PDB file of all heavy atoms in Angstrom:
ATOM      1  N   MET A   1      10.458 -12.863 -25.407  1.00  0.00           N
ATOM      2  CA  MET A   1      11.768 -13.353 -25.766  1.00  0.00           C
ATOM      3  C   MET A   1      12.440 -12.444 -26.779  1.00  0.00           C
ATOM      4  O   MET A   1      13.652 -12.379 -26.797  1.00  0.00           O
ATOM      5  CB  MET A   1      11.666 -14.764 -26.336  1.00  0.00           C
ATOM      6  CG  MET A   1      11.480 -15.793 -25.270  1.00  0.00           C
ATOM      7  SD  MET A   1      11.619 -17.525 -25.729  1.00  0.00           S
ATOM      8  CE  MET A   1      12.778 -17.582 -27.022  1.00  0.00           C
ATOM      9  N   ASN A   2      11.656 -11.779 -27.598  1.00  0.00           N
ATOM     10  CA  ASN A   2      12.250 -10.923 -28.622  1.00  0.00           C
ATOM     11  C   ASN A   2      13.002  -9.748 -28.015  1.00  0.00           C
ATOM     12  O   ASN A   2      13.884  -9.189 -28.661  1.00  0.00           O
ATOM     13  CB  ASN A   2      11.181 -10.418 -29.583  1.00  0.00           C
ATOM     14  CG  ASN A   2      10.656 -11.525 -30.467  1.00  0.00           C
ATOM     15  OD1 ASN A   2      11.342 -12.497 -30.716  1.00  0.00           O
ATOM     16  ND2 ASN A   2       9.442 -11.380 -30.928  1.00  0.00           N
ATOM     17  N   SER A   3      12.677  -9.365 -26.800  1.00  0.00           N
ATOM     18  CA  SER A   3      13.365  -8.232 -26.176  1.00  0.00           C
ATOM     19  C   SER A   3      14.705  -8.631 -25.573  1.00  0.00           C
ATOM     20  O   SER A   3      15.508  -7.764 -25.247  1.00  0.00           O
ATOM     21  CB  SER A   3      12.475  -7.598 -25.110  1.00  0.00           C
ATOM     22  OG  SER A   3      12.262  -8.516 -24.052  1.00  0.00           O
ATOM     23  N   LEU A   4      14.965  -9.907 -25.426  1.00  0.00           N
ATOM     24  CA  LEU A   4      16.234 -10.368 -24.884  1.00  0.00           C
ATOM     25  C   LEU A   4      17.255 -10.434 -26.011  1.00  0.00           C
ATOM     26  O   LEU A   4      17.098 -11.198 -26.954  1.00  0.00           O
ATOM     27  CB  LEU A   4      16.080 -11.745 -24.232  1.00  0.00           C
ATOM     28  CG  LEU A   4      15.092 -11.828 -23.075  1.00  0.00           C
ATOM     29  CD1 LEU A   4      14.940 -13.277 -22.619  1.00  0.00           C
ATOM     30  CD2 LEU A   4      15.540 -10.950 -21.927  1.00  0.00           C
ATOM     31  N   GLU A   5      18.297  -9.623 -25.903  1.00  0.00           N
ATOM     32  CA  GLU A   5      19.305  -9.539 -26.969  1.00  0.00           C
ATOM     33  C   GLU A   5      20.059 -10.844 -27.171  1.00  0.00           C
ATOM     34  O   GLU A   5      20.562 -11.108 -28.256  1.00  0.00           O
ATOM     35  CB  GLU A   5      20.319  -8.447 -26.627  1.00  0.00           C
ATOM     36  CG  GLU A   5      19.754  -7.061 -26.550  1.00  0.00           C
ATOM     37  CD  GLU A   5      20.800  -6.046 -26.088  1.00  0.00           C
ATOM     38  OE1 GLU A   5      22.005  -6.347 -26.142  1.00  0.00           O
ATOM     39  OE2 GLU A   5      20.398  -4.968 -25.665  1.00  0.00           O
ATOM     40  N   TYR A   6      20.154 -11.657 -26.140  1.00  0.00           N
ATOM     41  CA  TYR A   6      20.977 -12.860 -26.204  1.00  0.00           C
ATOM     42  C   TYR A   6      20.191 -14.119 -26.591  1.00  0.00           C
ATOM     43  O   TYR A   6      20.748 -15.194 -26.678  1.00  0.00           O
ATOM     44  CB  TYR A   6      21.710 -13.090 -24.885  1.00  0.00           C
ATOM     45  CG  TYR A   6      20.824 -13.001 -23.661  1.00  0.00           C
ATOM     46  CD1 TYR A   6      20.129 -14.094 -23.212  1.00  0.00           C
ATOM     47  CD2 TYR A   6      20.697 -11.800 -22.968  1.00  0.00           C
ATOM     48  CE1 TYR A   6      19.314 -14.019 -22.110  1.00  0.00           C
ATOM     49  CE2 TYR A   6      19.892 -11.708 -21.857  1.00  0.00           C
ATOM     50  CZ  TYR A   6      19.203 -12.825 -21.436  1.00  0.00           C
ATOM     51  OH  TYR A   6      18.394 -12.733 -20.333  1.00  0.00           O
ATOM     52  N   ILE A   7      18.910 -13.994 -26.845  1.00  0.00           N
ATOM     53  CA  ILE A   7      18.111 -15.088 -27.399  1.00  0.00           C
ATOM     54  C   ILE A   7      17.862 -14.735 -28.859  1.00  0.00           C
ATOM     55  O   ILE A   7      17.172 -13.780 -29.167  1.00  0.00           O
ATOM     56  CB  ILE A   7      16.775 -15.256 -26.657  1.00  0.00           C
ATOM     57  CG1 ILE A   7      16.991 -15.455 -25.161  1.00  0.00           C
ATOM     58  CG2 ILE A   7      15.956 -16.382 -27.263  1.00  0.00           C
ATOM     59  CD1 ILE A   7      17.705 -16.743 -24.800  1.00  0.00           C
ATOM     60  N   VAL A   8      18.474 -15.487 -29.772  1.00  0.00           N
ATOM     61  CA  VAL A   8      18.432 -15.137 -31.192  1.00  0.00           C
ATOM     62  C   VAL A   8      17.759 -16.237 -32.005  1.00  0.00           C
ATOM     63  O   VAL A   8      17.925 -17.425 -31.725  1.00  0.00           O
ATOM     64  CB  VAL A   8      19.854 -14.866 -31.744  1.00  0.00           C
ATOM     65  CG1 VAL A   8      20.456 -13.635 -31.102  1.00  0.00           C
ATOM     66  CG2 VAL A   8      20.765 -16.045 -31.524  1.00  0.00           C
ATOM     67  N   PRO A   9      16.981 -15.848 -33.012  1.00  0.00           N
ATOM     68  CA  PRO A   9      16.324 -16.861 -33.851  1.00  0.00           C
ATOM     69  C   PRO A   9      17.343 -17.601 -34.710  1.00  0.00           C
ATOM     70  O   PRO A   9      18.340 -17.031 -35.150  1.00  0.00           O
ATOM     71  CB  PRO A   9      15.377 -16.044 -34.719  1.00  0.00           C
ATOM     72  CG  PRO A   9      15.888 -14.658 -34.689  1.00  0.00           C
ATOM     73  CD  PRO A   9      16.633 -14.489 -33.405  1.00  0.00           C
ATOM     74  N   THR A  10      17.095 -18.877 -34.924  1.00  0.00           N
ATOM     75  CA  THR A  10      18.001 -19.679 -35.747  1.00  0.00           C
ATOM     76  C   THR A  10      17.638 -19.594 -37.222  1.00  0.00           C
ATOM     77  O   THR A  10      18.420 -20.006 -38.072  1.00  0.00           O
ATOM     78  CB  THR A  10      17.962 -21.163 -35.333  1.00  0.00           C
ATOM     79  OG1 THR A  10      16.654 -21.657 -35.553  1.00  0.00           O
ATOM     80  CG2 THR A  10      18.373 -21.348 -33.892  1.00  0.00           C
ATOM     81  N   GLY A  11      16.427 -19.100 -37.511  1.00  0.00           N
ATOM     82  CA  GLY A  11      15.954 -19.070 -38.895  1.00  0.00           C
ATOM     83  C   GLY A  11      15.210 -20.337 -39.275  1.00  0.00           C
ATOM     84  O   GLY A  11      14.672 -20.447 -40.365  1.00  0.00           O
ATOM     85  N   GLU A  12      15.182 -21.312 -38.368  1.00  0.00           N
ATOM     86  CA  GLU A  12      14.482 -22.565 -38.622  1.00  0.00           C
ATOM     87  C   GLU A  12      13.125 -22.543 -37.939  1.00  0.00           C
ATOM     88  O   GLU A  12      12.912 -21.824 -36.975  1.00  0.00           O
ATOM     89  CB  GLU A  12      15.298 -23.739 -38.079  1.00  0.00           C
ATOM     90  CG  GLU A  12      16.642 -23.896 -38.740  1.00  0.00           C
ATOM     91  CD  GLU A  12      17.433 -25.053 -38.150  1.00  0.00           C
ATOM     92  OE1 GLU A  12      16.819 -26.026 -37.687  1.00  0.00           O
ATOM     93  OE2 GLU A  12      18.664 -24.958 -38.143  1.00  0.00           O
ATOM     94  N   MET A  13      12.213 -23.352 -38.483  1.00  0.00           N
ATOM     95  CA  MET A  13      10.885 -23.475 -37.896  1.00  0.00           C
ATOM     96  C   MET A  13      10.516 -24.945 -37.790  1.00  0.00           C
ATOM     97  O   MET A  13      11.002 -25.773 -38.572  1.00  0.00           O
ATOM     98  CB  MET A  13       9.861 -22.719 -38.737  1.00  0.00           C
ATOM     99  CG  MET A  13      10.079 -21.224 -38.754  1.00  0.00           C
ATOM    100  SD  MET A  13       8.794 -20.324 -39.592  1.00  0.00           S
ATOM    101  CE  MET A  13       7.478 -20.438 -38.397  1.00  0.00           C
ATOM    102  N   GLU A  14       9.671 -25.243 -36.828  1.00  0.00           N
ATOM    103  CA  GLU A  14       9.166 -26.594 -36.626  1.00  0.00           C
ATOM    104  C   GLU A  14       8.413 -27.036 -37.882  1.00  0.00           C
ATOM    105  O   GLU A  14       7.711 -26.243 -38.498  1.00  0.00           O
ATOM    106  CB  GLU A  14       8.239 -26.569 -35.411  1.00  0.00           C
ATOM    107  CG  GLU A  14       7.723 -27.885 -34.971  1.00  0.00           C
ATOM    108  CD  GLU A  14       6.859 -27.754 -33.729  1.00  0.00           C
ATOM    109  OE1 GLU A  14       6.186 -26.725 -33.539  1.00  0.00           O
ATOM    110  OE2 GLU A  14       6.849 -28.715 -32.958  1.00  0.00           O
ATOM    111  N   GLN A  15       8.566 -28.281 -38.249  1.00  0.00           N
ATOM    112  CA  GLN A  15       7.909 -28.779 -39.452  1.00  0.00           C
ATOM    113  C   GLN A  15       7.114 -30.038 -39.145  1.00  0.00           C
ATOM    114  O   GLN A  15       7.402 -30.752 -38.193  1.00  0.00           O
ATOM    115  CB  GLN A  15       8.939 -29.087 -40.531  1.00  0.00           C
ATOM    116  CG  GLN A  15       9.670 -27.864 -41.005  1.00  0.00           C
ATOM    117  CD  GLN A  15      10.661 -28.193 -42.107  1.00  0.00           C
ATOM    118  OE1 GLN A  15      10.773 -29.326 -42.538  1.00  0.00           O
ATOM    119  NE2 GLN A  15      11.375 -27.188 -42.566  1.00  0.00           N
ATOM    120  N   GLY A  16       6.116 -30.277 -39.972  1.00  0.00           N
ATOM    121  CA  GLY A  16       5.345 -31.502 -39.849  1.00  0.00           C
ATOM    122  C   GLY A  16       4.362 -31.517 -38.698  1.00  0.00           C
ATOM    123  O   GLY A  16       4.091 -32.578 -38.146  1.00  0.00           O
ATOM    124  N   VAL A  17       3.835 -30.342 -38.325  1.00  0.00           N
ATOM    125  CA  VAL A  17       2.854 -30.275 -37.239  1.00  0.00           C
ATOM    126  C   VAL A  17       1.531 -29.734 -37.770  1.00  0.00           C
ATOM    127  O   VAL A  17       1.497 -29.014 -38.764  1.00  0.00           O
ATOM    128  CB  VAL A  17       3.362 -29.396 -36.072  1.00  0.00           C
ATOM    129  CG1 VAL A  17       4.568 -30.028 -35.404  1.00  0.00           C
ATOM    130  CG2 VAL A  17       3.721 -28.004 -36.547  1.00  0.00           C
ATOM    131  N   ALA A  18       0.453 -30.085 -37.092  1.00  0.00           N
ATOM    132  CA  ALA A  18      -0.872 -29.661 -37.533  1.00  0.00           C
ATOM    133  C   ALA A  18      -1.209 -28.232 -37.098  1.00  0.00           C
ATOM    134  O   ALA A  18      -2.131 -27.638 -37.605  1.00  0.00           O
ATOM    135  CB  ALA A  18      -1.921 -30.622 -36.983  1.00  0.00           C
ATOM    136  N   HIS A  19      -0.457 -27.712 -36.174  1.00  0.00           N
ATOM    137  CA  HIS A  19      -0.702 -26.362 -35.667  1.00  0.00           C
ATOM    138  C   HIS A  19       0.331 -25.390 -36.225  1.00  0.00           C
ATOM    139  O   HIS A  19       1.204 -25.788 -37.003  1.00  0.00           O
ATOM    140  CB  HIS A  19      -0.667 -26.351 -34.132  1.00  0.00           C
ATOM    141  CG  HIS A  19       0.586 -26.956 -33.579  1.00  0.00           C
ATOM    142  ND1 HIS A  19       1.790 -26.297 -33.547  1.00  0.00           N
ATOM    143  CD2 HIS A  19       0.820 -28.185 -33.062  1.00  0.00           C
ATOM    144  CE1 HIS A  19       2.719 -27.070 -33.018  1.00  0.00           C
ATOM    145  NE2 HIS A  19       2.154 -28.227 -32.718  1.00  0.00           N
ATOM    146  N   ARG A  20       0.231 -24.137 -35.845  1.00  0.00           N
ATOM    147  CA  ARG A  20       1.192 -23.127 -36.316  1.00  0.00           C
ATOM    148  C   ARG A  20       2.608 -23.512 -35.886  1.00  0.00           C
ATOM    149  O   ARG A  20       2.841 -23.832 -34.724  1.00  0.00           O
ATOM    150  CB  ARG A  20       0.816 -21.774 -35.733  1.00  0.00           C
ATOM    151  CG  ARG A  20       1.606 -20.642 -36.311  1.00  0.00           C
ATOM    152  CD  ARG A  20       1.046 -19.329 -35.852  1.00  0.00           C
ATOM    153  NE  ARG A  20       2.150 -18.529 -35.355  1.00  0.00           N
ATOM    154  CZ  ARG A  20       2.048 -17.499 -34.573  1.00  0.00           C
ATOM    155  NH1 ARG A  20       0.868 -17.109 -34.154  1.00  0.00           N
ATOM    156  NH2 ARG A  20       3.085 -16.833 -34.190  1.00  0.00           N
ATOM    157  N   SER A  21       3.527 -23.474 -36.800  1.00  0.00           N
ATOM    158  CA  SER A  21       4.904 -23.885 -36.533  1.00  0.00           C
ATOM    159  C   SER A  21       5.587 -22.948 -35.557  1.00  0.00           C
ATOM    160  O   SER A  21       5.412 -21.738 -35.608  1.00  0.00           O
ATOM    161  CB  SER A  21       5.707 -23.912 -37.828  1.00  0.00           C
ATOM    162  OG  SER A  21       5.138 -24.799 -38.733  1.00  0.00           O
ATOM    163  N   ALA A  22       6.387 -23.527 -34.677  1.00  0.00           N
ATOM    164  CA  ALA A  22       7.165 -22.752 -33.719  1.00  0.00           C
ATOM    165  C   ALA A  22       8.492 -22.349 -34.347  1.00  0.00           C
ATOM    166  O   ALA A  22       9.057 -23.075 -35.166  1.00  0.00           O
ATOM    167  CB  ALA A  22       7.418 -23.581 -32.465  1.00  0.00           C
ATOM    168  N   ARG A  23       8.990 -21.188 -33.970  1.00  0.00           N
ATOM    169  CA  ARG A  23      10.325 -20.763 -34.398  1.00  0.00           C
ATOM    170  C   ARG A  23      11.336 -21.297 -33.389  1.00  0.00           C
ATOM    171  O   ARG A  23      11.041 -21.390 -32.207  1.00  0.00           O
ATOM    172  CB  ARG A  23      10.422 -19.245 -34.417  1.00  0.00           C
ATOM    173  CG  ARG A  23       9.541 -18.590 -35.418  1.00  0.00           C
ATOM    174  CD  ARG A  23       9.691 -17.075 -35.345  1.00  0.00           C
ATOM    175  NE  ARG A  23       8.662 -16.432 -36.120  1.00  0.00           N
ATOM    176  CZ  ARG A  23       8.850 -15.951 -37.348  1.00  0.00           C
ATOM    177  NH1 ARG A  23      10.025 -16.034 -37.901  1.00  0.00           N
ATOM    178  NH2 ARG A  23       7.856 -15.411 -38.000  1.00  0.00           N
ATOM    179  N   TYR A  24      12.519 -21.618 -33.864  1.00  0.00           N
ATOM    180  CA  TYR A  24      13.576 -22.094 -32.989  1.00  0.00           C
ATOM    181  C   TYR A  24      14.514 -20.942 -32.667  1.00  0.00           C
ATOM    182  O   TYR A  24      14.850 -20.123 -33.528  1.00  0.00           O
ATOM    183  CB  TYR A  24      14.358 -23.229 -33.633  1.00  0.00           C
ATOM    184  CG  TYR A  24      13.552 -24.500 -33.787  1.00  0.00           C
ATOM    185  CD1 TYR A  24      13.365 -25.089 -35.019  1.00  0.00           C
ATOM    186  CD2 TYR A  24      12.991 -25.114 -32.678  1.00  0.00           C
ATOM    187  CE1 TYR A  24      12.639 -26.253 -35.162  1.00  0.00           C
ATOM    188  CE2 TYR A  24      12.259 -26.278 -32.803  1.00  0.00           C
ATOM    189  CZ  TYR A  24      12.092 -26.842 -34.044  1.00  0.00           C
ATOM    190  OH  TYR A  24      11.372 -27.991 -34.183  1.00  0.00           O
ATOM    191  N   TYR A  25      14.937 -20.898 -31.417  1.00  0.00           N
ATOM    192  CA  TYR A  25      15.844 -19.862 -30.933  1.00  0.00           C
ATOM    193  C   TYR A  25      17.038 -20.524 -30.280  1.00  0.00           C
ATOM    194  O   TYR A  25      16.987 -21.693 -29.917  1.00  0.00           O
ATOM    195  CB  TYR A  25      15.139 -18.971 -29.896  1.00  0.00           C
ATOM    196  CG  TYR A  25      14.028 -18.142 -30.478  1.00  0.00           C
ATOM    197  CD1 TYR A  25      12.761 -18.669 -30.646  1.00  0.00           C
ATOM    198  CD2 TYR A  25      14.247 -16.836 -30.865  1.00  0.00           C
ATOM    199  CE1 TYR A  25      11.732 -17.910 -31.189  1.00  0.00           C
ATOM    200  CE2 TYR A  25      13.229 -16.066 -31.407  1.00  0.00           C
ATOM    201  CZ  TYR A  25      11.981 -16.613 -31.561  1.00  0.00           C
ATOM    202  OH  TYR A  25      10.975 -15.858 -32.099  1.00  0.00           O
ATOM    203  N   LYS A  26      18.116 -19.753 -30.129  1.00  0.00           N
ATOM    204  CA  LYS A  26      19.282 -20.269 -29.421  1.00  0.00           C
ATOM    205  C   LYS A  26      19.808 -19.191 -28.475  1.00  0.00           C
ATOM    206  O   LYS A  26      19.541 -18.001 -28.641  1.00  0.00           O
ATOM    207  CB  LYS A  26      20.381 -20.702 -30.387  1.00  0.00           C
ATOM    208  CG  LYS A  26      21.006 -19.569 -31.166  1.00  0.00           C
ATOM    209  CD  LYS A  26      22.106 -20.068 -32.071  1.00  0.00           C
ATOM    210  CE  LYS A  26      22.742 -18.892 -32.793  1.00  0.00           C
ATOM    211  NZ  LYS A  26      23.887 -19.284 -33.578  1.00  0.00           N
ATOM    212  N   PHE A  27      20.541 -19.640 -27.492  1.00  0.00           N
ATOM    213  CA  PHE A  27      21.173 -18.766 -26.519  1.00  0.00           C
ATOM    214  C   PHE A  27      22.532 -18.344 -27.073  1.00  0.00           C
ATOM    215  O   PHE A  27      23.337 -19.194 -27.443  1.00  0.00           O
ATOM    216  CB  PHE A  27      21.350 -19.512 -25.197  1.00  0.00           C
ATOM    217  CG  PHE A  27      22.074 -18.756 -24.146  1.00  0.00           C
ATOM    218  CD1 PHE A  27      21.439 -17.767 -23.430  1.00  0.00           C
ATOM    219  CD2 PHE A  27      23.395 -19.042 -23.844  1.00  0.00           C
ATOM    220  CE1 PHE A  27      22.099 -17.059 -22.437  1.00  0.00           C
ATOM    221  CE2 PHE A  27      24.063 -18.349 -22.861  1.00  0.00           C
ATOM    222  CZ  PHE A  27      23.413 -17.360 -22.159  1.00  0.00           C
ATOM    223  N   ASP A  28      22.779 -17.032 -27.163  1.00  0.00           N
ATOM    224  CA  ASP A  28      24.052 -16.514 -27.664  1.00  0.00           C
ATOM    225  C   ASP A  28      24.884 -16.062 -26.468  1.00  0.00           C
ATOM    226  O   ASP A  28      24.660 -15.000 -25.896  1.00  0.00           O
ATOM    227  CB  ASP A  28      23.811 -15.350 -28.617  1.00  0.00           C
ATOM    228  CG  ASP A  28      25.071 -14.899 -29.327  1.00  0.00           C
ATOM    229  OD1 ASP A  28      26.159 -14.981 -28.724  1.00  0.00           O
ATOM    230  OD2 ASP A  28      24.963 -14.468 -30.481  1.00  0.00           O
ATOM    231  N   LYS A  29      25.832 -16.907 -26.064  1.00  0.00           N
ATOM    232  CA  LYS A  29      26.630 -16.651 -24.864  1.00  0.00           C
ATOM    233  C   LYS A  29      27.478 -15.392 -24.997  1.00  0.00           C
ATOM    234  O   LYS A  29      27.670 -14.661 -24.027  1.00  0.00           O
ATOM    235  CB  LYS A  29      27.515 -17.863 -24.571  1.00  0.00           C
ATOM    236  CG  LYS A  29      28.196 -17.808 -23.238  1.00  0.00           C
ATOM    237  CD  LYS A  29      28.912 -19.110 -22.926  1.00  0.00           C
ATOM    238  CE  LYS A  29      29.481 -19.054 -21.536  1.00  0.00           C
ATOM    239  NZ  LYS A  29      30.093 -20.332 -21.175  1.00  0.00           N
ATOM    240  N   VAL A  30      27.979 -15.094 -26.185  1.00  0.00           N
ATOM    241  CA  VAL A  30      28.797 -13.897 -26.400  1.00  0.00           C
ATOM    242  C   VAL A  30      27.967 -12.647 -26.151  1.00  0.00           C
ATOM    243  O   VAL A  30      28.390 -11.738 -25.434  1.00  0.00           O
ATOM    244  CB  VAL A  30      29.400 -13.889 -27.826  1.00  0.00           C
ATOM    245  CG1 VAL A  30      30.104 -12.585 -28.114  1.00  0.00           C
ATOM    246  CG2 VAL A  30      30.343 -15.064 -28.006  1.00  0.00           C
ATOM    247  N   ARG A  31      26.774 -12.587 -26.721  1.00  0.00           N
ATOM    248  CA  ARG A  31      25.892 -11.434 -26.499  1.00  0.00           C
ATOM    249  C   ARG A  31      25.504 -11.317 -25.036  1.00  0.00           C
ATOM    250  O   ARG A  31      25.420 -10.229 -24.487  1.00  0.00           O
ATOM    251  CB  ARG A  31      24.627 -11.545 -27.345  1.00  0.00           C
ATOM    252  CG  ARG A  31      24.845 -11.259 -28.791  1.00  0.00           C
ATOM    253  CD  ARG A  31      23.531 -11.250 -29.509  1.00  0.00           C
ATOM    254  NE  ARG A  31      23.721 -11.016 -30.928  1.00  0.00           N
ATOM    255  CZ  ARG A  31      22.749 -10.736 -31.757  1.00  0.00           C
ATOM    256  NH1 ARG A  31      21.508 -10.678 -31.325  1.00  0.00           N
ATOM    257  NH2 ARG A  31      22.998 -10.529 -33.019  1.00  0.00           N
ATOM    258  N   TYR A  32      25.253 -12.462 -24.394  1.00  0.00           N
ATOM    259  CA  TYR A  32      24.886 -12.459 -22.977  1.00  0.00           C
ATOM    260  C   TYR A  32      26.013 -11.877 -22.131  1.00  0.00           C
ATOM    261  O   TYR A  32      25.782 -11.030 -21.279  1.00  0.00           O
ATOM    262  CB  TYR A  32      24.552 -13.874 -22.521  1.00  0.00           C
ATOM    263  CG  TYR A  32      24.236 -13.968 -21.053  1.00  0.00           C
ATOM    264  CD1 TYR A  32      23.005 -13.557 -20.572  1.00  0.00           C
ATOM    265  CD2 TYR A  32      25.172 -14.446 -20.147  1.00  0.00           C
ATOM    266  CE1 TYR A  32      22.702 -13.634 -19.224  1.00  0.00           C
ATOM    267  CE2 TYR A  32      24.891 -14.522 -18.803  1.00  0.00           C
ATOM    268  CZ  TYR A  32      23.650 -14.116 -18.344  1.00  0.00           C
ATOM    269  OH  TYR A  32      23.376 -14.182 -17.005  1.00  0.00           O
ATOM    270  N   ASN A  33      27.232 -12.319 -22.386  1.00  0.00           N
ATOM    271  CA  ASN A  33      28.375 -11.822 -21.612  1.00  0.00           C
ATOM    272  C   ASN A  33      28.601 -10.334 -21.838  1.00  0.00           C
ATOM    273  O   ASN A  33      28.948  -9.610 -20.902  1.00  0.00           O
ATOM    274  CB  ASN A  33      29.637 -12.620 -21.941  1.00  0.00           C
ATOM    275  CG  ASN A  33      29.580 -14.019 -21.355  1.00  0.00           C
ATOM    276  OD1 ASN A  33      28.904 -14.258 -20.363  1.00  0.00           O
ATOM    277  ND2 ASN A  33      30.267 -14.946 -21.984  1.00  0.00           N
ATOM    278  N   LYS A  34      28.398  -9.847 -23.052  1.00  0.00           N
ATOM    279  CA  LYS A  34      28.528  -8.414 -23.332  1.00  0.00           C
ATOM    280  C   LYS A  34      27.482  -7.622 -22.562  1.00  0.00           C
ATOM    281  O   LYS A  34      27.772  -6.581 -21.985  1.00  0.00           O
ATOM    282  CB  LYS A  34      28.392  -8.129 -24.829  1.00  0.00           C
ATOM    283  CG  LYS A  34      29.594  -8.506 -25.632  1.00  0.00           C
ATOM    284  CD  LYS A  34      29.384  -8.184 -27.099  1.00  0.00           C
ATOM    285  CE  LYS A  34      30.558  -8.635 -27.941  1.00  0.00           C
ATOM    286  NZ  LYS A  34      30.338  -8.352 -29.368  1.00  0.00           N
ATOM    287  N   MET A  35      26.250  -8.138 -22.551  1.00  0.00           N
ATOM    288  CA  MET A  35      25.179  -7.463 -21.825  1.00  0.00           C
ATOM    289  C   MET A  35      25.472  -7.458 -20.325  1.00  0.00           C
ATOM    290  O   MET A  35      25.318  -6.443 -19.662  1.00  0.00           O
ATOM    291  CB  MET A  35      23.836  -8.145 -22.067  1.00  0.00           C
ATOM    292  CG  MET A  35      22.670  -7.414 -21.467  1.00  0.00           C
ATOM    293  SD  MET A  35      21.217  -8.426 -21.298  1.00  0.00           S
ATOM    294  CE  MET A  35      21.701  -9.480 -19.947  1.00  0.00           C
ATOM    295  N   ARG A  36      25.931  -8.576 -19.793  1.00  0.00           N
ATOM    296  CA  ARG A  36      26.265  -8.667 -18.372  1.00  0.00           C
ATOM    297  C   ARG A  36      27.379  -7.689 -18.003  1.00  0.00           C
ATOM    298  O   ARG A  36      27.332  -7.047 -16.959  1.00  0.00           O
ATOM    299  CB  ARG A  36      26.699 -10.084 -18.004  1.00  0.00           C
ATOM    300  CG  ARG A  36      25.606 -11.066 -17.815  1.00  0.00           C
ATOM    301  CD  ARG A  36      24.747 -10.736 -16.622  1.00  0.00           C
ATOM    302  NE  ARG A  36      25.482 -10.656 -15.401  1.00  0.00           N
ATOM    303  CZ  ARG A  36      25.282 -11.406 -14.334  1.00  0.00           C
ATOM    304  NH1 ARG A  36      24.355 -12.303 -14.361  1.00  0.00           N
ATOM    305  NH2 ARG A  36      25.996 -11.233 -13.258  1.00  0.00           N
ATOM    306  N   SER A  37      28.376  -7.561 -18.854  1.00  0.00           N
ATOM    307  CA  SER A  37      29.492  -6.656 -18.547  1.00  0.00           C
ATOM    308  C   SER A  37      29.025  -5.202 -18.557  1.00  0.00           C
ATOM    309  O   SER A  37      29.503  -4.396 -17.756  1.00  0.00           O
ATOM    310  CB  SER A  37      30.649  -6.861 -19.505  1.00  0.00           C
ATOM    311  OG  SER A  37      30.294  -6.507 -20.816  1.00  0.00           O
ATOM    312  N   ARG A  38      28.067  -4.858 -19.431  1.00  0.00           N
ATOM    313  CA  ARG A  38      27.517  -3.488 -19.432  1.00  0.00           C
ATOM    314  C   ARG A  38      26.745  -3.231 -18.148  1.00  0.00           C
ATOM    315  O   ARG A  38      26.840  -2.163 -17.554  1.00  0.00           O
ATOM    316  CB  ARG A  38      26.594  -3.280 -20.628  1.00  0.00           C
ATOM    317  CG  ARG A  38      27.311  -3.094 -21.934  1.00  0.00           C
ATOM    318  CD  ARG A  38      26.331  -2.689 -23.009  1.00  0.00           C
ATOM    319  NE  ARG A  38      25.252  -3.677 -23.087  1.00  0.00           N
ATOM    320  CZ  ARG A  38      24.687  -4.080 -24.206  1.00  0.00           C
ATOM    321  NH1 ARG A  38      25.050  -3.572 -25.346  1.00  0.00           N
ATOM    322  NH2 ARG A  38      23.730  -4.971 -24.199  1.00  0.00           N
ATOM    323  N   ILE A  39      25.958  -4.202 -17.712  1.00  0.00           N
ATOM    324  CA  ILE A  39      25.167  -4.049 -16.490  1.00  0.00           C
ATOM    325  C   ILE A  39      26.090  -3.959 -15.282  1.00  0.00           C
ATOM    326  O   ILE A  39      25.911  -3.095 -14.415  1.00  0.00           O
ATOM    327  CB  ILE A  39      24.174  -5.220 -16.336  1.00  0.00           C
ATOM    328  CG1 ILE A  39      23.097  -5.135 -17.409  1.00  0.00           C
ATOM    329  CG2 ILE A  39      23.543  -5.227 -14.945  1.00  0.00           C
ATOM    330  CD1 ILE A  39      22.203  -6.345 -17.480  1.00  0.00           C
ATOM    331  N   ASP A  40      27.089  -4.833 -15.223  1.00  0.00           N
ATOM    332  CA  ASP A  40      28.010  -4.841 -14.096  1.00  0.00           C
ATOM    333  C   ASP A  40      28.821  -3.555 -14.003  1.00  0.00           C
ATOM    334  O   ASP A  40      29.134  -3.081 -12.914  1.00  0.00           O
ATOM    335  CB  ASP A  40      28.950  -6.044 -14.163  1.00  0.00           C
ATOM    336  CG  ASP A  40      28.215  -7.368 -13.927  1.00  0.00           C
ATOM    337  OD1 ASP A  40      27.073  -7.324 -13.391  1.00  0.00           O
ATOM    338  OD2 ASP A  40      28.751  -8.416 -14.294  1.00  0.00           O
ATOM    339  N   SER A  41      29.152  -2.958 -15.138  1.00  0.00           N
ATOM    340  CA  SER A  41      29.939  -1.720 -15.129  1.00  0.00           C
ATOM    341  C   SER A  41      29.116  -0.517 -14.685  1.00  0.00           C
ATOM    342  O   SER A  41      29.680   0.486 -14.254  1.00  0.00           O
ATOM    343  CB  SER A  41      30.563  -1.460 -16.497  1.00  0.00           C
ATOM    344  OG  SER A  41      29.565  -1.199 -17.447  1.00  0.00           O
ATOM    345  N   ASN A  42      27.786  -0.619 -14.793  1.00  0.00           N
ATOM    346  CA  ASN A  42      26.911   0.460 -14.376  1.00  0.00           C
ATOM    347  C   ASN A  42      26.607   0.434 -12.882  1.00  0.00           C
ATOM    348  O   ASN A  42      26.053   1.375 -12.359  1.00  0.00           O
ATOM    349  CB  ASN A  42      25.592   0.442 -15.158  1.00  0.00           C
ATOM    350  CG  ASN A  42      25.792   0.844 -16.601  1.00  0.00           C
ATOM    351  OD1 ASN A  42      26.689   1.589 -16.917  1.00  0.00           O
ATOM    352  ND2 ASN A  42      24.945   0.328 -17.468  1.00  0.00           N
ATOM    353  N   GLU A  43      26.935  -0.619 -12.201  1.00  0.00           N
ATOM    354  CA  GLU A  43      26.628  -0.721 -10.771  1.00  0.00           C
ATOM    355  C   GLU A  43      27.687  -0.068  -9.928  1.00  0.00           C
ATOM    356  O   GLU A  43      28.766   0.163 -10.185  1.00  0.00           O
ATOM    357  CB  GLU A  43      26.484  -2.197 -10.376  1.00  0.00           C
ATOM    358  CG  GLU A  43      25.265  -2.812 -10.980  1.00  0.00           C
ATOM    359  CD  GLU A  43      25.096  -4.261 -10.584  1.00  0.00           C
ATOM    360  OE1 GLU A  43      25.949  -4.818  -9.870  1.00  0.00           O
ATOM    361  OE2 GLU A  43      24.126  -4.858 -10.986  1.00  0.00           O
TER     362      GLU A  43
END
């Protein structure tokens, strides 16, 4: 997931769990659309 430019960490982490906390991510539609336009222009 770290290699996907449009999936960005929120800076928050799961709390109150007995195991290693998960990081929360969000989908960045603006970054996704920019990446799509670069790919589409190369075709």
